[in-house]
N, C-alpha and C positions, 0 to 999 in steps of 0.2 A: 257617072253609071258604071264606066269602064275600067278604074281603079274597083269601086266596092269587087265589081266580078272576077278582077282578077287574084284577090283577095280571096277571095271562094275557093279559085278554082287550085290555088297556092294550101290554103287548107286541107283542100281536098288529097290534094296529094299527100301531105305531111299525117292521114290517117294510113298508120300503120296495119297491116295485116294479121289479125289474131286469130287461131282456133281457141275454141275453152272445150274445155276435154271434162267429163265427169267426174267428183272427186273420189268415187271409189273406181275410177279405173286410175287414177293421179296413185290414187296407194296402190292400186297393186303393182304397178310400174316402178315404186321405189319396193316392194316386195323381191319381186324378179330383181332389178338392179341389186338389191343385198343379196340375195343368192349367188348370182354372178360374178361378184368379185370375189364371192368368197371362193366357187369354186375356179374362176380363173388365174392365167399366170399372165407375169406381166408383158408378153409378147399379145395379149387377145386384150388386155385392160383397155389398147389407146380404139380398138372397136369396136366396146361399149362405149365410152368414149364420146367416139365421134357418132355414134345412132344416139345418145342422151342431149349432145350440140344440137343437131337437128331438130330433135325433138323439143327443145326449149325455145329454139326459132321460129316454129310453125307456132310458136304462142305467143308470138311478139319479145321475147325474151334476148333481146341482143350485146349488150354491153356486160349484166355477167357472164353470159356462154364466154365471150371474146377474154375475159378478166380470166375463166378457168381453164382454158386451154390456151393460154399465155402461162399459169402457171402448171399446165399437167407440160407444156412444154420445160420449163425452168425443172422440174422435178429430175425429168428423164435425161437430160442433160447431168444435174447436179449426180444422179446416180451411176451415169457413166464415167462420170469423176473417181465417183466413192470408190466403184471397182475398182479401181487402179491405183488405188493408193493401200499402203502395207502399215500406214501408222491404225492402230487402233481404236482410237479415238475419234477417229473421221472417221470410221468402217462404222464405229456404233450409229450416224450419221442416215447411213442406208438404211436403218431399218423406219427411223421417221420419215425418209422417199419413200420406203415401201407403203407405210403407212399410210400419206397421203396421195396418193397415185390407190389405195385403193378406196379413200373411202372419199374422195370427188365424185366420181360418179354417181354413190349414194346421197350427197350432197344436190349435185344436180339434180336429180332426180326429186326432192328433198322441197328445191326452189321453189319448182311452179306447184306443189302440194301445199304451200307455207301461204299463196297468194290467193289461195282460198277462202274467204270469208267464212268466219266460224258459225254462223247461223246456216249456209248454206252447207259448212262440212260435215254439220249434227244433222240435219237434214240427212244429207245421202248416208251419212251413217246407217240410220234409226234403219234406214229399207235393208242395210243388214239384216238387222233384227242384234245386233250386239246387246250383250248386258248394259246397261247402261255404267256402270264402272269402266269400263271400256270406252266407253264414246268418250264418257270425262276425260278419262287420260290422253287419249290424243288430242283428241282438238285443242287441252288447254297445251298439250307438249308443241302440238304443229305452232301454237302462241309464243309460244315461252322462247325456243330455239329465235325466231327472226327475234324479237325486243329485244334477248339477251347480247343479240350479234351488235343492234344497236348502242346498245350499252357500253360493250371491251370499246367500241370505236371511240364513243365519249372520254372510257378514262382512258384512250392511248392522247388524243388531242389536248386530257389536262396535261399527261404526262412530258408530251412534248413540249410542253412551254414549262417544263421544271429542269429537263434532260435528263429526265431520267426513263423513257421512252425503250418499250423490248424492242422497236423498229432500227432503233440506234447502233448502228454495228460498234458502237466507243464499250455500248453498256451488257453486248454478249461475256465479258470480260469478268464479267461480274455478274453471274446468272443467279446466283441468289438474292440478289436487292433487287433483280428485276423482274424475279417472281414476288419478289415479296407488294411489289409495288404494283403489280400487274393483275394475277390473281387476290390478292387477299378481297381488294373492290370490288372486284368482278363477282367474290363469292359470296361479300356481304348486299349485294348490288342483286344476286339472283333471291335471296331469303322474302327480299323483299317485291319482286317481283311477283313472285309466287301466292305474296300474299295480295295482292292486287288483283291476280288472276282472278284467285279464287273468289275475292272480293264480286270481281267483276261477273265470275259464270253464278254467282248463287245471285245475282241483280237481278238475272236473263230470265228463271227459273229453270235452272238445268235441271237441277234436284226434285223440280214438282212430277210428284208418280204420273200422273192421269198425263194423258195421250197427247201431244206436242202440233202445233202446226208451223209452217214456214213460209213466207211470202215466198223462196225460192221453188221454184218446178225445176226438179229434180226427174231425168230421162236418158234411160245407157243408150248413146246413139251409133250409129251405124262405123262415128268415127270415132268411139271411144275401143270398139268392138276391131275396127283397123287397126290401130296406133299398138292396141297388143298384141293381135296375132303377125303385127310384125316387126317386135319385138320378138317374141320369143322365137318364131321363124328365124329371125337376123341370128340370135342367140344360142340356135341349131349350130348354125352353119358354122360361127365363129370358134363352137367347141370342137363338131368335127373335124374342120382344116387348120384351124390355133390350136389350141392346148388349151388346159386342165388340169388341174392337178393333183 
């Protein structure tokens, strides 16, 4: 009996605390972040990224948060090195790091929204009384990006076996060849994925004109209002004392 009880205590300790937000508040977080990174300068971006890291952690998203923070650190180090180099070809990489630092906060915000089941997301968006075309576009696109990411990872695994992976430094000297072996298969898979998602949505009756019901309980709770107010206040402070373009 004692080992079983000990195992039960271990299982309880392994349960990670997680807060779930309404999909509508998650969508607003994505929109606010997109607007914020457009207005912010490079000195303000770390504060936005820091808030998004806390936002993901309280939802139980730990591994991806750490990976994003490491990527941000590497991009800032690379940006600092590029700014000291006078070679024009190297300076062009600064534009890539600039875009990366801008897009990472948005990717972090969409990471939370991408984990919402499509049925729950659809039910939440229906409460906003948006046109059906917009609802379908948002729902399908939210499913498309995670699937496309998995396809990219599968392509890279196959490319590594053949020695043509984009992650291999020796292939950076052959950018056109690497681009062909990475992007072309990804584009072909994208076409098939879009057809599969459209067929899946049709099977679930997404184009049915009548009123739809859902097994999910959709409610805008205090935690949703709290995180939106906290984020809006945080952005005001960042832009007030930090900087904006």
